[in-house]
C-alpha positions, 0 to 999 in steps of 0.5 A: 361059434358061427363057423360051427353053426355054418358047418352044422347047416352044411352037414345037414344039407349034405345029408339031404343031398343025393336025390336025382331032382334038380337043386335050384340054387339060391335061398338056403341051397349050398354046394359042398366041394369034396376032394374025391368024385363026386366033387360037387354035392349036390351035383345036379344044379339049376337056376331060375330065369329072371332071378339074381342068385347067391349061394355058398360053396364050402370046401370040405377037402384038404386041397384048394378048389376053385369055382369057375363059371365062364359065362358069368366071368366067375373064377374064385378059389376056395381054401380047405375048410373055407367057404365063398359066396357066389353071386349070379346075375339074373338071366332072361333066357337060357343059353343055347345049349340049356346050361352053364358050365361050372368047374374047378380050374385045378381039377377039371381034368379029373372030372371036377365039373358040372352043369347048371341047368335052367329050372323049369 
């Protein structure tokens, strides 16, 4: 029952996605992984400075996916129809290039990668 409720909440979130505004991670925000491009929904991600952040990543595909964020030493697999919780520590300043890279180690060469920007 809990899985069905989680899925309903994630489907609702996906239906609301697609805008060009930044999706600040944390709170009720979640990421859904797809087997086809666009791989991430939403794909425009951001974090706020000085806030520890947790978010859920759900794999709605048939293939295993992965969340790798090198700056935070994160490397987590997500089995099909499963979810993981990713926790990012608070950061006090933006990285030099203004974003953190997040990708799937299995599908990065196919374009499964995104940037996590610093929200303003």
